All heavy atoms as TSV, in Angstrom:
chain	resi	resn	atom	element	x	y	z
A	1	MET	N	N	85.182	210.807	68.200
A	1	MET	CA	C	84.225	210.340	69.159
A	1	MET	C	C	84.913	210.341	70.522
A	1	MET	O	O	85.989	209.788	70.676
A	1	MET	CB	C	83.744	208.964	68.766
A	1	MET	CG	C	83.016	208.980	67.426
A	1	MET	SD	S	82.510	207.365	66.864
A	1	MET	CE	C	81.236	207.046	68.031
A	2	LEU	N	N	84.272	210.985	71.444
A	2	LEU	CA	C	84.828	211.125	72.779
A	2	LEU	C	C	84.133	210.152	73.735
A	2	LEU	O	O	82.986	209.766	73.504
A	2	LEU	CB	C	84.643	212.574	73.248
A	2	LEU	CG	C	85.239	213.630	72.293
A	2	LEU	CD1	C	84.790	215.018	72.688
A	2	LEU	CD2	C	86.745	213.506	72.267
A	3	PRO	N	N	84.806	209.736	74.798
A	3	PRO	CA	C	84.218	208.740	75.703
A	3	PRO	C	C	82.983	209.217	76.457
A	3	PRO	O	O	82.236	208.407	77.002
A	3	PRO	CB	C	85.358	208.410	76.669
A	3	PRO	CG	C	86.364	209.482	76.511
A	3	PRO	CD	C	86.151	210.106	75.157
A	4	ASP	N	N	82.706	210.514	76.454
A	4	ASP	CA	C	81.545	211.037	77.186
A	4	ASP	C	C	80.272	211.092	76.338
A	4	ASP	O	O	79.277	211.692	76.730
A	4	ASP	CB	C	81.856	212.420	77.753
A	4	ASP	CG	C	82.105	213.467	76.671
A	4	ASP	OD1	O	82.140	213.119	75.471
A	4	ASP	OD2	O	82.267	214.645	77.033
A	5	GLY	N	N	80.290	210.465	75.145
A	5	GLY	CA	C	79.108	210.460	74.286
A	5	GLY	C	C	79.007	211.658	73.368
A	5	GLY	O	O	77.974	211.885	72.743
A	6	ARG	N	N	80.065	212.427	73.258
A	6	ARG	CA	C	80.120	213.574	72.355
A	6	ARG	C	C	81.083	213.266	71.213
A	6	ARG	O	O	81.932	212.380	71.329
A	6	ARG	CB	C	80.610	214.829	73.083
A	6	ARG	CG	C	79.778	215.294	74.238
A	6	ARG	CD	C	78.633	216.188	73.899
A	6	ARG	NE	N	79.049	217.345	73.119
A	6	ARG	CZ	C	78.212	218.063	72.387
A	6	ARG	NH1	N	76.938	217.759	72.324
A	6	ARG	NH2	N	78.631	219.103	71.706
A	7	TYR	N	N	80.947	213.996	70.112
A	7	TYR	CA	C	81.930	213.903	69.033
A	7	TYR	C	C	82.318	215.298	68.595
A	7	TYR	O	O	81.595	216.270	68.786
A	7	TYR	CB	C	81.413	213.073	67.853
A	7	TYR	CG	C	80.297	213.716	67.073
A	7	TYR	CD1	C	80.560	214.563	66.005
A	7	TYR	CD2	C	78.973	213.482	67.401
A	7	TYR	CE1	C	79.538	215.164	65.289
A	7	TYR	CE2	C	77.943	214.071	66.698
A	7	TYR	CZ	C	78.234	214.900	65.645
A	7	TYR	OH	O	77.225	215.485	64.946
A	8	ASP	N	N	83.483	215.385	68.004
A	8	ASP	CA	C	84.025	216.650	67.512
A	8	ASP	C	C	84.714	216.327	66.194
A	8	ASP	O	O	85.701	215.599	66.185
A	8	ASP	CB	C	85.008	217.218	68.533
A	8	ASP	CG	C	85.447	218.632	68.204
A	8	ASP	OD1	O	85.233	219.067	67.061
A	8	ASP	OD2	O	85.999	219.275	69.101
A	9	GLU	N	N	84.171	216.831	65.097
A	9	GLU	CA	C	84.640	216.449	63.758
A	9	GLU	C	C	85.358	217.598	63.072
A	9	GLU	O	O	84.828	218.703	62.978
A	9	GLU	CB	C	83.433	216.027	62.915
A	9	GLU	CG	C	83.788	215.597	61.525
A	9	GLU	CD	C	82.561	215.236	60.718
A	9	GLU	OE1	O	81.485	214.979	61.288
A	9	GLU	OE2	O	82.682	215.224	59.478
A	10	ALA	N	N	86.549	217.311	62.597
A	10	ALA	CA	C	87.319	218.286	61.822
A	10	ALA	C	C	86.969	218.143	60.343
A	10	ALA	O	O	86.647	217.055	59.874
A	10	ALA	CB	C	88.804	218.058	62.024
A	11	ARG	N	N	87.041	219.255	59.616
A	11	ARG	CA	C	86.864	219.255	58.157
A	11	ARG	C	C	87.844	220.241	57.581
A	11	ARG	O	O	87.779	221.435	57.876
A	11	ARG	CB	C	85.452	219.686	57.768
A	11	ARG	CG	C	84.374	218.680	58.030
A	11	ARG	CD	C	84.339	217.612	56.933
A	11	ARG	NE	N	83.359	216.607	57.233
A	11	ARG	CZ	C	82.179	216.518	56.665
A	11	ARG	NH1	N	81.827	217.386	55.752
A	11	ARG	NH2	N	81.358	215.565	56.999
A	12	GLY	N	N	88.772	219.761	56.780
A	12	GLY	CA	C	89.768	220.650	56.183
A	12	GLY	C	C	90.555	221.370	57.254
A	12	GLY	O	O	91.090	220.749	58.164
A	13	ASP	N	N	90.604	222.683	57.174
A	13	ASP	CA	C	91.328	223.494	58.149
A	13	ASP	C	C	90.513	223.775	59.410
A	13	ASP	O	O	91.026	224.362	60.356
A	13	ASP	CB	C	91.742	224.832	57.531
A	13	ASP	CG	C	92.768	224.672	56.425
A	13	ASP	OD1	O	93.473	223.635	56.421
A	13	ASP	OD2	O	92.858	225.577	55.577
A	14	ARG	N	N	89.259	223.380	59.424
A	14	ARG	CA	C	88.370	223.645	60.572
A	14	ARG	C	C	88.448	222.490	61.561
A	14	ARG	O	O	87.893	221.427	61.339
A	14	ARG	CB	C	86.940	223.846	60.090
A	14	ARG	CG	C	86.800	225.088	59.225
A	14	ARG	CD	C	85.439	225.240	58.595
A	14	ARG	NE	N	84.343	224.996	59.514
A	14	ARG	CZ	C	83.128	224.643	59.116
A	14	ARG	NH1	N	82.859	224.497	57.824
A	14	ARG	NH2	N	82.180	224.438	59.991
A	15	ARG	N	N	89.152	222.691	62.652
A	15	ARG	CA	C	89.372	221.635	63.649
A	15	ARG	C	C	88.058	221.124	64.244
A	15	ARG	O	O	87.865	219.940	64.397
A	15	ARG	CB	C	90.284	222.157	64.759
A	15	ARG	CG	C	90.468	221.205	65.888
A	15	ARG	CD	C	91.806	220.530	65.844
A	15	ARG	NE	N	91.969	219.674	67.003
A	15	ARG	CZ	C	92.062	218.355	66.914
A	15	ARG	NH1	N	92.063	217.779	65.757
A	15	ARG	NH2	N	92.190	217.627	67.982
A	16	SER	N	N	87.146	221.974	64.587
A	16	SER	CA	C	85.865	221.570	65.178
A	16	SER	C	C	84.716	222.032	64.289
A	16	SER	O	O	83.883	222.847	64.685
A	16	SER	CB	C	85.725	222.161	66.590
A	16	SER	OG	O	86.683	221.613	67.456
A	17	ALA	N	N	84.668	221.496	63.091
A	17	ALA	CA	C	83.655	221.910	62.126
A	17	ALA	C	C	82.256	221.467	62.562
A	17	ALA	O	O	81.281	222.181	62.356
A	17	ALA	CB	C	83.976	221.345	60.752
A	18	TYR	N	N	82.159	220.279	63.150
A	18	TYR	CA	C	80.879	219.741	63.595
A	18	TYR	C	C	81.061	219.110	64.963
A	18	TYR	O	O	82.074	218.475	65.227
A	18	TYR	CB	C	80.355	218.684	62.618
A	18	TYR	CG	C	80.167	219.211	61.236
A	18	TYR	CD1	C	81.128	218.999	60.250
A	18	TYR	CD2	C	79.038	219.941	60.903
A	18	TYR	CE1	C	80.964	219.503	58.979
A	18	TYR	CE2	C	78.867	220.453	59.624
A	18	TYR	CZ	C	79.833	220.220	58.671
A	18	TYR	OH	O	79.667	220.723	57.411
A	19	ALA	N	N	80.069	219.263	65.815
A	19	ALA	CA	C	80.109	218.658	67.139
A	19	ALA	C	C	78.694	218.258	67.518
A	19	ALA	O	O	77.715	218.838	67.050
A	19	ALA	CB	C	80.675	219.639	68.159
A	20	GLY	N	N	78.585	217.249	68.361
A	20	GLY	CA	C	77.280	216.799	68.809
A	20	GLY	C	C	77.410	215.621	69.744
A	20	GLY	O	O	78.455	215.396	70.334
A	21	ARG	N	N	76.332	214.843	69.827
A	21	ARG	CA	C	76.336	213.687	70.715
A	21	ARG	C	C	76.049	212.426	69.914
A	21	ARG	O	O	75.510	212.492	68.809
A	21	ARG	CB	C	75.314	213.872	71.828
A	21	ARG	CG	C	73.908	214.056	71.366
A	21	ARG	CD	C	72.975	214.398	72.549
A	21	ARG	NE	N	71.735	214.972	72.079
A	21	ARG	CZ	C	70.727	214.283	71.561
A	21	ARG	NH1	N	70.810	212.984	71.450
A	21	ARG	NH2	N	69.639	214.899	71.146
A	22	TYR	N	N	76.416	211.285	70.484
A	22	TYR	CA	C	76.189	210.019	69.804
A	22	TYR	C	C	75.816	208.936	70.816
A	22	TYR	O	O	76.122	209.042	72.003
A	22	TYR	CB	C	77.427	209.591	69.010
A	22	TYR	CG	C	78.588	209.165	69.874
A	22	TYR	CD1	C	78.746	207.838	70.245
A	22	TYR	CD2	C	79.509	210.093	70.332
A	22	TYR	CE1	C	79.796	207.455	71.052
A	22	TYR	CE2	C	80.567	209.711	71.123
A	22	TYR	CZ	C	80.706	208.386	71.489
A	22	TYR	OH	O	81.744	208.004	72.290
A	23	THR	N	N	75.137	207.907	70.327
A	23	THR	CA	C	74.861	206.707	71.112
A	23	THR	C	C	75.214	205.504	70.245
A	23	THR	O	O	75.102	205.547	69.017
A	23	THR	CB	C	73.388	206.612	71.548
A	23	THR	OG1	O	72.558	206.650	70.383
A	23	THR	CG2	C	73.011	207.747	72.482
A	24	VAL	N	N	75.656	204.448	70.899
A	24	VAL	CA	C	76.027	203.219	70.203
A	24	VAL	C	C	75.197	202.080	70.771
A	24	VAL	O	O	75.114	201.902	71.985
A	24	VAL	CB	C	77.528	202.909	70.388
A	24	VAL	CG1	C	77.895	201.608	69.687
A	24	VAL	CG2	C	78.389	204.047	69.867
A	25	THR	N	N	74.561	201.326	69.879
A	25	THR	CA	C	73.820	200.124	70.243
A	25	THR	C	C	74.387	198.995	69.396
A	25	THR	O	O	74.181	198.976	68.178
A	25	THR	CB	C	72.311	200.291	69.970
A	25	THR	OG1	O	71.840	201.459	70.647
A	25	THR	CG2	C	71.544	199.075	70.435
A	26	GLY	N	N	75.137	198.098	70.023
A	26	GLY	CA	C	75.831	197.060	69.262
A	26	GLY	C	C	76.852	197.719	68.364
A	26	GLY	O	O	77.733	198.424	68.845
A	27	ASN	N	N	76.728	197.543	67.062
A	27	ASN	CA	C	77.648	198.199	66.123
A	27	ASN	C	C	76.976	199.360	65.377
A	27	ASN	O	O	77.544	199.914	64.452
A	27	ASN	CB	C	78.227	197.190	65.123
A	27	ASN	CG	C	77.184	196.659	64.159
A	27	ASN	OD1	O	75.992	196.687	64.435
A	27	ASN	ND2	N	77.635	196.141	63.045
A	28	HIS	N	N	75.772	199.721	65.802
A	28	HIS	CA	C	75.014	200.806	65.159
A	28	HIS	C	C	75.218	202.102	65.937
A	28	HIS	O	O	75.142	202.122	67.164
A	28	HIS	CB	C	73.523	200.455	65.130
A	28	HIS	CG	C	72.678	201.512	64.512
A	28	HIS	ND1	N	72.474	201.592	63.153
A	28	HIS	CD2	C	71.995	202.535	65.064
A	28	HIS	CE1	C	71.691	202.635	62.900
A	28	HIS	NE2	N	71.393	203.227	64.040
A	29	LEU	N	N	75.443	203.178	65.205
A	29	LEU	CA	C	75.684	204.484	65.812
A	29	LEU	C	C	74.614	205.463	65.349
A	29	LEU	O	O	74.300	205.523	64.160
A	29	LEU	CB	C	77.059	204.991	65.367
A	29	LEU	CG	C	77.472	206.329	65.918
A	29	LEU	CD1	C	78.386	206.107	67.107
A	29	LEU	CD2	C	78.201	207.118	64.867
A	30	ASP	N	N	74.035	206.191	66.295
A	30	ASP	CA	C	73.128	207.293	65.998
A	30	ASP	C	C	73.778	208.555	66.513
A	30	ASP	O	O	74.271	208.579	67.643
A	30	ASP	CB	C	71.782	207.120	66.720
A	30	ASP	CG	C	70.977	205.984	66.146
A	30	ASP	OD1	O	70.559	206.089	64.982
A	30	ASP	OD2	O	70.759	205.003	66.870
A	31	TYR	N	N	73.797	209.597	65.699
A	31	TYR	CA	C	74.345	210.838	66.207
A	31	TYR	C	C	73.509	212.029	65.803
A	31	TYR	O	O	72.804	212.012	64.808
A	31	TYR	CB	C	75.826	211.027	65.884
A	31	TYR	CG	C	76.280	210.857	64.468
A	31	TYR	CD1	C	76.586	211.954	63.691
A	31	TYR	CD2	C	76.447	209.598	63.916
A	31	TYR	CE1	C	77.052	211.814	62.402
A	31	TYR	CE2	C	76.921	209.443	62.621
A	31	TYR	CZ	C	77.220	210.553	61.873
A	31	TYR	OH	O	77.681	210.401	60.590
A	32	VAL	N	N	73.575	213.058	66.687
A	32	VAL	CA	C	72.810	214.291	66.512
A	32	VAL	C	C	73.777	215.451	66.654
A	32	VAL	O	O	74.386	215.638	67.711
A	32	VAL	CB	C	71.681	214.421	67.566
A	32	VAL	CG1	C	70.919	215.717	67.370
A	32	VAL	CG2	C	70.752	213.219	67.518
A	33	ASP	N	N	73.930	216.207	65.582
A	33	ASP	CA	C	74.781	217.388	65.592
A	33	ASP	C	C	74.148	218.458	66.473
A	33	ASP	O	O	72.937	218.479	66.648
A	33	ASP	CB	C	74.927	217.895	64.146
A	33	ASP	CG	C	75.943	218.987	64.013
A	33	ASP	OD1	O	75.552	220.162	64.151
A	33	ASP	OD2	O	77.119	218.678	63.793
A	34	ASP	N	N	74.960	219.329	67.027
A	34	ASP	CA	C	74.439	220.413	67.866
A	34	ASP	C	C	73.475	221.325	67.109
A	34	ASP	O	O	72.687	222.036	67.723
A	34	ASP	CB	C	75.588	221.239	68.458
A	34	ASP	CG	C	76.358	220.476	69.519
A	34	ASP	OD1	O	75.830	219.472	70.058
A	34	ASP	OD2	O	77.495	220.875	69.814
A	35	THR	N	N	73.501	221.295	65.778
A	35	THR	CA	C	72.564	222.090	64.977
A	35	THR	C	C	71.238	221.367	64.769
A	35	THR	O	O	70.303	221.933	64.223
A	35	THR	CB	C	73.150	222.408	63.594
A	35	THR	OG1	O	73.299	221.181	62.859
A	35	THR	CG2	C	74.480	223.126	63.711
A	36	GLY	N	N	71.163	220.062	65.177
A	36	GLY	CA	C	69.941	219.290	65.016
A	36	GLY	C	C	69.998	218.260	63.907
A	36	GLY	O	O	69.102	217.424	63.787
A	37	PHE	N	N	71.031	218.289	63.062
A	37	PHE	CA	C	71.202	217.299	61.999
A	37	PHE	C	C	71.366	215.918	62.617
A	37	PHE	O	O	72.080	215.758	63.606
A	37	PHE	CB	C	72.443	217.662	61.173
A	37	PHE	CG	C	72.833	216.624	60.174
A	37	PHE	CD1	C	72.183	216.525	58.963
A	37	PHE	CD2	C	73.863	215.734	60.449
A	37	PHE	CE1	C	72.553	215.563	58.033
A	37	PHE	CE2	C	74.244	214.770	59.522
A	37	PHE	CZ	C	73.571	214.689	58.315
A	38	THR	N	N	70.691	214.920	62.067
A	38	THR	CA	C	70.823	213.555	62.570
A	38	THR	C	C	71.400	212.647	61.498
A	38	THR	O	O	71.217	212.883	60.295
A	38	THR	CB	C	69.470	212.980	63.028
A	38	THR	OG1	O	68.588	212.930	61.907
A	38	THR	CG2	C	68.869	213.822	64.138
A	39	ALA	N	N	72.097	211.598	61.936
A	39	ALA	CA	C	72.676	210.634	61.012
A	39	ALA	C	C	72.892	209.315	61.741
A	39	ALA	O	O	72.792	209.241	62.964
A	39	ALA	CB	C	73.991	211.162	60.464
A	40	THR	N	N	73.181	208.292	60.962
A	40	THR	CA	C	73.484	206.978	61.525
A	40	THR	C	C	74.736	206.432	60.873
A	40	THR	O	O	75.168	206.902	59.817
A	40	THR	CB	C	72.329	205.979	61.305
A	40	THR	OG1	O	72.147	205.797	59.905
A	40	THR	CG2	C	71.046	206.469	61.929
A	41	GLY	N	N	75.299	205.429	61.494
A	41	GLY	CA	C	76.473	204.782	60.937
A	41	GLY	C	C	76.606	203.384	61.512
A	41	GLY	O	O	75.833	202.971	62.373
A	42	VAL	N	N	77.599	202.680	61.020
A	42	VAL	CA	C	77.889	201.329	61.486
A	42	VAL	C	C	79.377	201.258	61.795
A	42	VAL	O	O	80.210	201.700	60.982
A	42	VAL	CB	C	77.520	200.276	60.413
A	42	VAL	CG1	C	77.909	198.885	60.865
A	42	VAL	CG2	C	76.043	200.333	60.105
A	43	LEU	N	N	79.704	200.689	62.956
A	43	LEU	CA	C	81.105	200.487	63.321
A	43	LEU	C	C	81.527	199.088	62.896
A	43	LEU	O	O	80.865	198.101	63.239
A	43	LEU	CB	C	81.285	200.643	64.831
A	43	LEU	CG	C	81.072	202.040	65.365
A	43	LEU	CD1	C	80.980	202.010	66.890
A	43	LEU	CD2	C	82.194	202.957	64.928
A	44	ARG	N	N	82.605	199.023	62.125
A	44	ARG	CA	C	83.170	197.742	61.694
A	44	ARG	C	C	84.655	197.758	62.002
A	44	ARG	O	O	85.389	198.574	61.433
A	44	ARG	CB	C	82.972	197.522	60.197
A	44	ARG	CG	C	81.555	197.309	59.795
A	44	ARG	CD	C	81.458	196.915	58.317
A	44	ARG	NE	N	80.128	197.212	57.848
A	44	ARG	CZ	C	79.824	198.033	56.863
A	44	ARG	NH1	N	80.778	198.651	56.203
A	44	ARG	NH2	N	78.588	198.249	56.515
A	45	ASP	N	N	85.085	196.892	62.881
A	45	ASP	CA	C	86.507	196.794	63.248
A	45	ASP	C	C	87.075	198.139	63.683
A	45	ASP	O	O	88.186	198.510	63.298
A	45	ASP	CB	C	87.324	196.209	62.093
A	45	ASP	CG	C	86.881	194.801	61.731
A	45	ASP	OD1	O	86.580	194.024	62.655
A	45	ASP	OD2	O	86.828	194.480	60.530
A	46	GLY	N	N	86.312	198.906	64.440
A	46	GLY	CA	C	86.787	200.190	64.955
A	46	GLY	C	C	86.755	201.325	63.952
A	46	GLY	O	O	87.259	202.407	64.220
A	47	VAL	N	N	86.149	201.106	62.782
A	47	VAL	CA	C	86.055	202.122	61.733
A	47	VAL	C	C	84.575	202.466	61.550
A	47	VAL	O	O	83.731	201.578	61.459
A	47	VAL	CB	C	86.661	201.613	60.406
A	47	VAL	CG1	C	86.511	202.638	59.302
A	47	VAL	CG2	C	88.124	201.242	60.601
A	48	LEU	N	N	84.254	203.769	61.487
A	48	LEU	CA	C	82.875	204.220	61.312
A	48	LEU	C	C	82.559	204.358	59.830
A	48	LEU	O	O	83.240	205.072	59.105
A	48	LEU	CB	C	82.665	205.566	62.015
A	48	LEU	CG	C	81.317	206.241	61.812
A	48	LEU	CD1	C	80.173	205.352	62.275
A	48	LEU	CD2	C	81.290	207.582	62.522
A	49	HIS	N	N	81.510	203.683	59.398
A	49	HIS	CA	C	81.031	203.764	58.014
A	49	HIS	C	C	79.722	204.534	58.030
A	49	HIS	O	O	78.755	204.124	58.686
A	49	HIS	CB	C	80.803	202.366	57.441
A	49	HIS	CG	C	82.062	201.572	57.338
A	49	HIS	ND1	N	82.772	201.471	56.178
A	49	HIS	CD2	C	82.742	200.873	58.273
A	49	HIS	CE1	C	83.837	200.726	56.392
A	49	HIS	NE2	N	83.846	200.349	57.658
A	50	HIS	N	N	79.713	205.665	57.342
A	50	HIS	CA	C	78.532	206.520	57.288
A	50	HIS	C	C	78.330	206.981	55.855
A	50	HIS	O	O	79.175	207.682	55.301
A	50	HIS	CB	C	78.706	207.734	58.207
A	50	HIS	CG	C	77.735	208.842	57.926
A	50	HIS	ND1	N	76.396	208.718	58.200
A	50	HIS	CD2	C	77.897	210.052	57.371
A	50	HIS	CE1	C	75.784	209.835	57.830
A	50	HIS	NE2	N	76.673	210.660	57.319
A	51	GLU	N	N	77.198	206.563	55.269
A	51	GLU	CA	C	76.915	206.917	53.871
A	51	GLU	C	C	78.121	206.534	53.011
A	51	GLU	O	O	78.553	205.409	53.055
A	51	GLU	CB	C	76.591	208.408	53.758
A	51	GLU	CG	C	75.458	208.882	54.643
A	51	GLU	CD	C	74.102	208.752	53.996
A	51	GLU	OE1	O	74.019	208.725	52.759
A	51	GLU	OE2	O	73.113	208.683	54.736
A	52	HIS	N	N	78.694	207.472	52.302
A	52	HIS	CA	C	79.859	207.198	51.450
A	52	HIS	C	C	81.169	207.468	52.174
A	52	HIS	O	O	82.232	207.349	51.584
A	52	HIS	CB	C	79.783	208.044	50.178
A	52	HIS	CG	C	79.853	209.516	50.452
A	52	HIS	ND1	N	78.750	210.214	50.917
A	52	HIS	CD2	C	80.855	210.399	50.382
A	52	HIS	CE1	C	79.105	211.476	51.099
A	52	HIS	NE2	N	80.377	211.618	50.780
A	53	LEU	N	N	81.118	207.824	53.450
A	53	LEU	CA	C	82.312	208.164	54.211
A	53	LEU	C	C	82.821	206.969	55.010
A	53	LEU	O	O	82.036	206.160	55.502
A	53	LEU	CB	C	82.026	209.308	55.185
A	53	LEU	CG	C	81.519	210.612	54.597
A	53	LEU	CD1	C	81.159	211.574	55.716
A	53	LEU	CD2	C	82.579	211.227	53.687
A	54	VAL	N	N	84.123	206.890	55.149
A	54	VAL	CA	C	84.772	205.936	56.038
A	54	VAL	C	C	85.645	206.764	56.962
A	54	VAL	O	O	86.562	207.456	56.500
A	54	VAL	CB	C	85.613	204.904	55.255
A	54	VAL	CG1	C	86.306	203.951	56.201
A	54	VAL	CG2	C	84.734	204.142	54.270
A	55	LEU	N	N	85.336	206.760	58.266
A	55	LEU	CA	C	85.983	207.640	59.221
A	55	LEU	C	C	86.857	206.822	60.178
A	55	LEU	O	O	86.389	205.886	60.807
A	55	LEU	CB	C	84.930	208.421	60.002
A	55	LEU	CG	C	83.948	209.192	59.132
A	55	LEU	CD1	C	82.776	209.695	59.954
A	55	LEU	CD2	C	84.632	210.324	58.418
A	56	TYR	N	N	88.122	207.214	60.274
A	56	TYR	CA	C	89.095	206.519	61.101
A	56	TYR	C	C	89.382	207.290	62.372
A	56	TYR	O	O	89.277	208.516	62.396
A	56	TYR	CB	C	90.405	206.311	60.329
A	56	TYR	CG	C	90.230	205.457	59.115
A	56	TYR	CD1	C	89.932	206.022	57.882
A	56	TYR	CD2	C	90.351	204.071	59.196
A	56	TYR	CE1	C	89.759	205.231	56.753
A	56	TYR	CE2	C	90.178	203.273	58.077
A	56	TYR	CZ	C	89.881	203.866	56.858
A	56	TYR	OH	O	89.704	203.089	55.754
A	57	ARG	N	N	89.810	206.589	63.399
A	57	ARG	CA	C	90.181	207.201	64.667
A	57	ARG	C	C	91.397	208.101	64.465
A	57	ARG	O	O	92.351	207.744	63.763
A	57	ARG	CB	C	90.532	206.113	65.674
A	57	ARG	CG	C	90.915	206.620	67.043
A	57	ARG	CD	C	91.291	205.476	67.971
A	57	ARG	NE	N	90.255	204.481	68.060
A	57	ARG	CZ	C	89.328	204.433	69.016
A	57	ARG	NH1	N	89.339	205.346	69.958
A	57	ARG	NH2	N	88.439	203.491	69.022
A	58	GLU	N	N	91.344	209.293	65.058
A	58	GLU	CA	C	92.474	210.216	64.996
A	58	GLU	C	C	93.584	209.695	65.892
A	58	GLU	O	O	93.323	209.266	67.015
A	58	GLU	CB	C	92.043	211.593	65.470
A	58	GLU	CG	C	93.155	212.616	65.458
A	58	GLU	CD	C	92.685	213.988	65.937
A	58	GLU	OE1	O	92.284	214.092	67.110
A	58	GLU	OE2	O	92.698	214.905	65.124
A	59	THR	N	N	94.803	209.726	65.394
A	59	THR	CA	C	95.938	209.308	66.204
A	59	THR	C	C	96.590	210.544	66.789
A	59	THR	O	O	96.561	211.623	66.191
A	59	THR	CB	C	96.965	208.530	65.372
A	59	THR	OG1	O	97.395	209.339	64.285
A	59	THR	CG2	C	96.364	207.246	64.842
A	60	GLY	N	N	97.156	210.393	67.960
A	60	GLY	CA	C	97.804	211.525	68.637
A	60	GLY	C	C	99.162	211.820	68.035
A	60	GLY	O	O	99.630	211.156	67.114
A	61	PRO	N	N	99.820	212.850	68.567
A	61	PRO	CA	C	101.148	213.229	68.072
A	61	PRO	C	C	102.149	212.098	68.286
A	61	PRO	O	O	102.041	211.339	69.243
A	61	PRO	CB	C	101.534	214.451	68.910
A	61	PRO	CG	C	100.381	214.759	69.780
A	61	PRO	CD	C	99.355	213.682	69.635
A	62	ALA	N	N	103.093	212.002	67.390
A	62	ALA	CA	C	104.110	210.934	67.480
A	62	ALA	C	C	105.143	211.257	68.534
A	62	ALA	O	O	105.371	212.349	68.918
A	62	ALA	CB	C	104.794	210.761	66.133
């Protein structure tokens, strides 16, 4: 999740497998993939919970 309201999601070896935009209202997240797919999630303690997925913030190089 980027500070400009966009997200860029890696999957396996694909660094930018999915990208789109998101909005946050309280702890609720709505996002729309650039292909039109929509989803929602909940932020708890800085961790995104979406369906069966738990997504953590990417850390930079050490």
